[in-house]
N, C-alpha and C positions, 0 to 999 in steps of 0.2 A: 181300494182303500185310497183316502184323500191324501193328498199332498200340499196342496198350495193356499187353502182358504185360511189356514190357521196362521197367525203371524209370530213372529219370534217372541215378541213383546207380551203377546196374550199367553204364550205356552210358560214364560218365565212368572208370568202373574198366578197360573193356576197350579203349577208343578214345581217339584224342586228336585234335582239329580242328585244321588247317593254314589259316588262314582266307586267307591270301596266295594259295593254291592251290586254295581250295574243296574239299578232300580230309579224309576220315578217315584215319587210320593205327592200326595196332594197337599197342597197348602192349606186349603180350607176345606170345612165339611160339605158334602156333597150327597146325593141320595145314596142312602145306605154305605156311605164312605165317611171315616173320621179323618181329621187331620192327621198326616203322617203316615198313613197307610198306603200301601203299594197299589200302583194302578196297573189295571191291566186283568185280562181274562186269557185263558189259551184260546189260542187260533188253530184251525183243522191242520195246518202244516207245521204245529210245534212251536211256533212263534207266539208271542203275547200282542193282543191287541187292547187298545183302549178308546174309548169315547170321550172326545172334547168339543163341547159346544154343539151336540148332536150329530159329530162325525166321526167315524171310525178311522185308527191310525195304527199301524204297527210299531209297537213300543221302541224296537231299534231304532226306526227312522225319526221318532220323537227325540231319542237319546242325540242321534248324530245332529238333528236340528238344535236342540238344545244347547249342546256345546260348540258347534260351529257357526249357527246364525245362518245357515243356508240349507234348503234342502238339498239331499243328495242328487245328481242328476241321473243316477243309474240306480242300479241294486246297492244294498248294503250286506256283505258277506260276512260270515261268522268264521273268522279263523280256524275254530277249535270244531268247527261243525255243527255244534250244537246250537239250535235255534234260541234256546232260554239263555244261554250265557251272553249278557248285554253289557260286560264290563267294556268300556272303552277301548283298552287293547286288544280285546277279540273281534272288534269291528273294524272293517276296511270296506271303502268304495271299491264296486266291481260292475263290470258290464254283465249282462245276462249269462254270456258266455263264460266269463271268467268265474260266476258265482256257481255256475253249473259244472265247472271242472272241480269244485271242493265238496261235492255230494259224497255223502259217507256209505250209503247202503241204497240197495236195490227197491223197487216199488213194493207194497205189500203183497201184491200180485204175482210178484218174482216166486217161482219154486226154487230157484237155487238159492234166494236171500244174498246174492253176491252181486255187486253192482259190475255190469258189462258182462256177466256171464249166464247161460240158460242152458239147458237140456234139450238137445235134438233127438225126439224119437225115431225119425226115420234113419237116422245115422248113428244112433245108440251112443252118442259122445256130448260131452260138456262143448260148447261154443264161447268163444271170446270175442268181443268187438269193443272198439272204441270210438267216441266220436271226436273229432277236432274241426273246427270250422264248418260245423252243420254237414261234413263229410264222414259217413260211417267207414271203418277200417276194421275187417276181417282180422282176426288175431290167430286163428285157427282153431282146430278141433282136438279135445284132449280126452283121456280116458277117464280122469277124474276131474272132479270140481276144484280140487286142490290145485291141480295143475294149470286148470283155465285162470283160476283167480291170481296164480303167480304171474301168468304172459299179461293178465290185465295190468295188474299193479306195475309192471315192468314197463309196458307201455305208456301207463299214466305217470310214471314218472319222467318219462321222456319227452311227453307229448303235451302234458296239463300242467305247465310253469307255475300257475297260480293257485294249484291244490297244494294243500297241506297233509293229504292223506298219505300214509306210508304202508 
C-alpha cells in the first residue's frame, strides 16, 4: 500500500471525512461512484482499501492523514481490534510490535481458534505461549483449552501493555 505520493491537499480535494461514522466519502463523481458515496472495498486482512489517483491505500491510514496532515510513521492500530472500525477514537499510532499485541484471534489455520494456544498431539495437552520483543515464552501445558487460554490471557495482561484484549 502506498503512503507518500498522495498529498494532504489532494486528499482534501477528493474526499471528505465523516467522523461520526468513521468513513471517507467522495466529494465528486468517479467511475461507478457518486458524490457522497463511501470510499473503499474490503481488503483481505479485514481492513478497507481505496484507490486514489491510481494508487491503493488503507482507509484507516487515509483517515489518519486526513485528520493529522501527516502520514503515520508506523502502523495504525485499531484499539477495539476490529479493522472495520475507523472512528478516530478507535485509531492510534503504533509500532508493529504494539500493533501485534492487540491481536484478537488466532489465524484461520489454528485448530484451537485461541490466540497463543495450540494442541500438542505428542503430549496430548494444550500448550500456551506468548511472544514479547520477538522472544517466545512458554506458558505451560494444560489439560483443557480453557486453562491454556486463561494462562495466555494472564500473561498477555502482564506482558502486553498496549493490548486492549481482556
